[in-house]
N, C-alpha and C positions, 0 to 999 in steps of 0.2 A: 722607878728603881728603888730597891730596898737597901737599907744599910747592910753592909756585909756582916754576917754572923761568924764569929771565930769559933768553930767547933772542932772536935777532933778529926772530923772527916775532911776538913779543908787543909790544903797545903799552903804554907807561907811562901810569899814571893815578894819581889821588888818590882815596881812599875815605873817606867819612864814614858813621858808624853811630850812630844815636841810638835809644835804647830806654828804655821804661818797663815797668811790670808788664804792661800791656795791648798795647803797640804797638811795632813795630820799623820804622824808616825808614832807607833807604840812599840815598846820593848818590855817584855815580861821575863824576868830571870829568877832563878832560885836564889837563896841567900848565899850560895857559893858562887854566884854570878854566872851560872850556866844558862844559856838562852833557852827559854821555854816556848816563847812565841814572839814573832816580830812581823809587823805589816805596816803598810801606809795606804792612805786614801786621799783622793781629791775631795776637798771640802766645798760644800755649797756656800753661797754668800750668807754669812751669819751676821745679822744686823742688830742683835740684842744679846745681852748677857744670858737671858733665859734660853734663847735658841742655841747659843754656844754651849751652855751647860748641858742641854739634852743631847746635842750632837756628840760632844766629846765624852760625856758621861755614859752614853749608850755604847760607844765604841770600847770604853774601858770595861764596862760590865760584861760585854760579850767576850773580851779577852781572857776572862777568869776561868773559862771552861776550855781546857786543852787536853787532848788525848783521853777524853772521858774522865779527867780528873778535875775537881773543883779547886780553885786557888783563891786566896785572899791576899790583899796587899798589906804588907807590914808598913809600907810607906809609899807615897807617890811623889815624884819630882816632875814638875812641868816646866818646859822651856818655852818662854813667851817671846813674841816678836816685838820687844820694846822694853823700856825702862820700868822696873818694878819698885813700888813703895815697899821698902824692907820691913815696915811696921805692920802692914795688913795684907800684903799680897795683891795689891791693886795695880793694874797697868797704868802708869802715869803718862807715858808717851809711846804710842806704837809706831813711832817714826812717820812713815809716809801714808799711814792708814788710820784715820781717825775713828774707825768703827770700834776698835778694841779699847780705846781710851776709857778709863774708868771701870773696866770689867774687874769684878772681885773674884779673882781666879781661885784662891784657896777656899773662900766661902762657897763659891758655886759648886766646886767638886765635893766638898764636905757635906753639902746638903743631901747628896746621894750616897756617899761612901764615907763611913766613919773611920778615918785613919789619918795619921799625920800627912800633911801635904806641904811640899816646898814649891815656891814659885821663884823663878829666876829668869833673867834675860838669857835667851838661848845662845847669845854670843859668849856670855860668861860660861855657860855649860860646855860649849865647844872647847874653850880654852882649858877648862877643868878636865875634860876628857882627854885632850892632847897631853896634858901634864901627867895624868894618871896612867896613861898607856906607856909613857917613857919618862919615868921620874928622874933618871940620871941626866937626861938631856935638859930637863926643865927645872933643875934644882935651884937655880938662882932666882932672886926676886926679878920680876920682869913685867914688861908691858906687852899686851896683845892688841893688835890693831886689825880691824876687819872692815873691808869695804863691801857694802851690800847696797845694791840699787844705786841711789845717789847719796848714800850716807856713809860716813866714816864713824865706826863705833869702836871704842877702846875699853879695855878692862885691865886691872892691875893685880898681880899676885905679890903679896908681901908676907913673908913668914907663914906660908900656907893658907893665908886668908886672901879672899878675892873681893875687889872693889870696882864698881863701875867708874870709869875715868871721865869720858867725854863722848859726845857724838854731835856731829854737825853735817850739814849738806856740803858736799865737796865738788859738785859738778863744775863750778866756775873757778875752782882753785887750780893752779898749776902744780906740776910735780914738785917744783922747788918750794912753793908755799906749803904744801902738805908735808914735805920733808922737815921743814923748819918747825912747823906746829907740833909734829910728832916728837921731834927732838926736844922741844921745850918741855913737853909733858914728862918725858923720861929724865931729862937733866934736872928738872925741879925736884924729882924724887930720888935722884942719884942712882938710877937704875942702870945696869950695865948690859941688859939684854932686852931686845925688842923683837917680837915676832909679828910679821905682817902677812895677812892672808886675804884672798878674795876668790870666790868661786866664779866670778863673772869677768874680772879684769886683771889677768895675770900680767899683762904688759905694764899696766900702771904700777903694780906691786914691784915688778923688777926694776922699773925706773926709780921708784922711791928708795928701794934698798941700795941701789947704786949711788944715788945722791947722798943718802945718809952715811954711807960708808966713807964717802969723800968728805962729808961735813965734819965727822968726828969718828976717828978710828978706835977710840976707847970704848965706844958703845957697840956691841955686837948686834948687827941687824940681819935677820934671816927669815926664811919661811918656816912655819911649823909643819909638823907631820899631821895632816888632817885626812882622815878616811871617811867613807860614806856614813859609818855609824858612830863617828867620834862624839857628836852631840848627845846621842842617846846613851852612849857609854858613860859620858860625864854625868848625865842625869841619874843613871843607875847608881853611880858612886855617891851622889848627893842623897838619893833615897836611902842608901845603906847607912849614911851618917845620921839620919833622923829616924831610923826604923823603930827604935825602941823608946821614942819620946811620945808620950800619950797626950799630945797637944798639937795645935797648929804651929808649924814651924816655917818661917820664911828664910831661906838660905841666902846669905850675902857674903 
């Protein structure tokens, strides 16, 4: 793949890339956030950074030609299945999949495409997307808790900034233990709003929300509004925020 050439014939766009071990999703929008192209694919097993780079980079490259128009990315935001080193865009811990640990996400993409690249835990991107789609509902500083596979992942929004909070394996913890742990995180930061979400275990979420509302009624605990493309929309918003920075940017 060649580095993208920004000529007068090319149309500017924003690009969101969301990946897990099994699936890749891409959203290309105009700078006015109108969808140009969106698709997803099942991923083969990618056991090296180089294999990941060519698989994801190839999908990105082919997404730039739509309706016989060539596009280029003003910026790319990538949602990763794990904790990101905010200094260099490296996956520190991909939770239950060691394959991606140590992958240099920003460097791997910029070897093929010369544009600003943001790397972020995809759970943070989901929270960012939910807030951006309904800013009135999410105006307070808040804690976002997400249950994925056997892990509990949390992120915090304070004064429009997002920070990873904690993640741990929850399989052997009771609903009461999880409720107390989540409460401790929120209470230590004096947060009054907690959002709890899971695509896999709504029963667990409902029980924790009930327990926490009984534990302390001063903290509002509820489920966020999450749609199928919430994560991608969050990534597009992040891409827009770095679109005019002529450097590698790692969003945090």
